[in-house]
C-alpha positions in Angstrom: 5.1 -3.8 36.4 6.1 -0.2 37.2 5.4 2.5 34.6 8.4 3.0 32.3 10.1 0.1 34.0 11.1 2.4 36.9 11.3 0.9 40.3 9.6 2.2 43.4 12.2 4.2 45.3 12.6 5.3 48.9 14.6 8.5 49.8 14.6 10.1 53.2 11.1 10.1 54.6 9.6 9.8 51.1 8.8 6.9 48.8 7.9 7.2 45.1 5.7 4.4 43.7 6.2 4.5 39.9 3.5 1.9 39.3 0.8 3.9 41.1 2.2 7.3 40.0 2.2 8.4 43.7 4.6 9.9 46.2 4.3 9.3 49.9 5.7 11.0 53.0 5.6 8.0 55.3 2.2 6.5 54.7 0.6 9.8 53.6 0.2 10.3 49.9 1.2 13.7 48.5 -0.9 15.3 45.8 1.5 16.1 42.9 0.5 17.3 39.4 1.7 14.9 36.6 4.7 17.1 35.5 5.8 17.5 39.1 5.7 13.8 39.6 7.5 13.2 36.3 10.3 15.6 37.5 10.7 14.0 40.8 10.6 10.5 39.3 13.4 11.5 36.8 15.5 13.1 39.5 15.0 10.1 41.9 16.2 7.7 39.2 19.2 9.9 38.7 19.9 10.8 42.4 23.4 12.0 43.2 23.9 13.1 39.6 23.6 16.7 38.3 20.9 16.5 35.6 21.1 19.3 33.0 18.1 21.5 32.4 18.0 20.4 28.8 17.8 16.7 29.9 15.0 17.5 32.3 13.1 19.5 29.7 13.4 16.5 27.3 12.4 14.0 30.0 9.4 15.9 31.5 8.1 17.5 28.3 9.0 15.1 25.5 8.3 16.3 22.0 7.1 19.7 23.4 9.0 22.9 23.3 8.8 24.8 26.6 11.0 27.4 28.2 13.2 27.0 31.2 10.6 29.0 33.1 8.3 26.0 32.9 11.0 23.8 34.5 11.7 26.5 37.2 8.0 26.6 38.1 7.8 22.8 38.4 10.9 22.7 40.5 9.5 25.4 42.8 6.2 23.4 43.1 8.1 20.2 43.9 10.2 21.9 46.6 7.1 23.2 48.2 5.4 19.8 48.1 8.5 18.2 49.7 8.9 21.0 52.3 12.3 21.8 50.7 12.2 25.6 50.8 15.9 25.8 51.6 16.7 23.7 48.5 18.6 21.1 50.5 17.0 18.0 48.9 16.7 19.4 45.3 19.7 21.5 44.8 20.2 24.0 42.0 23.6 23.7 40.4 24.2 27.1 38.8 24.6 27.0 35.0 24.4 23.2 35.1 21.1 21.8 36.3 19.5 20.2 39.3 20.6 17.5 41.8 18.5 15.3 44.0 21.0 15.2 46.9 20.0 12.1 48.8 20.5 8.3 48.9 17.8 6.4 47.1 16.9 2.8 47.8 14.8 0.6 45.5 11.8 -0.9 47.2 10.9 -4.5 46.7 7.7 -5.6 44.8 5.7 -5.7 48.1 6.7 -2.0 48.6 7.6 -2.6 52.2 11.3 -3.3 52.5 14.3 -1.8 50.9 16.5 -4.1 48.8 19.7 -2.6 50.3 20.7 -3.6 53.9 20.3 -0.8 56.5 24.1 -1.0 57.3 24.8 -0.1 53.7 22.5 2.8 53.9 24.1 4.1 57.0 27.6 3.8 55.4 26.3 5.7 52.4 24.7 8.4 54.5 27.7 9.0 56.6 29.9 9.1 53.5 27.6 11.6 51.8 27.3 13.7 54.9 31.1 13.9 55.3 31.4 15.2 51.7 29.0 18.1 52.1 30.2 21.5 53.1 27.7 24.1 54.2 
């Protein structure tokens, strides 16, 4: 059973395996520190929703008081690990928080196939793309 009852999730070229506490780009595991993994896991489970800084601080550092600088540094490290230097995947929403701006798909127990049909993913992707303005 996955840690914290969180499913394994696929987004873009990445997959997050909550049970193993690992993130993969394709089949290649990424080395993430525990707080960086916790941040990504929380954002992935709340993809498409702006998550406030306070909520992230509570989720990633439970029962510990840290400054927003700690969160900022972990976000910076996560973006670097995901090659997201332009902050397209993990968007900063000024004065509100952060948004994982992607479609996520739960992965079945075998970890090999998404549980959402590809046609549904394509429809979601085109819908999301048409809503973005750059």
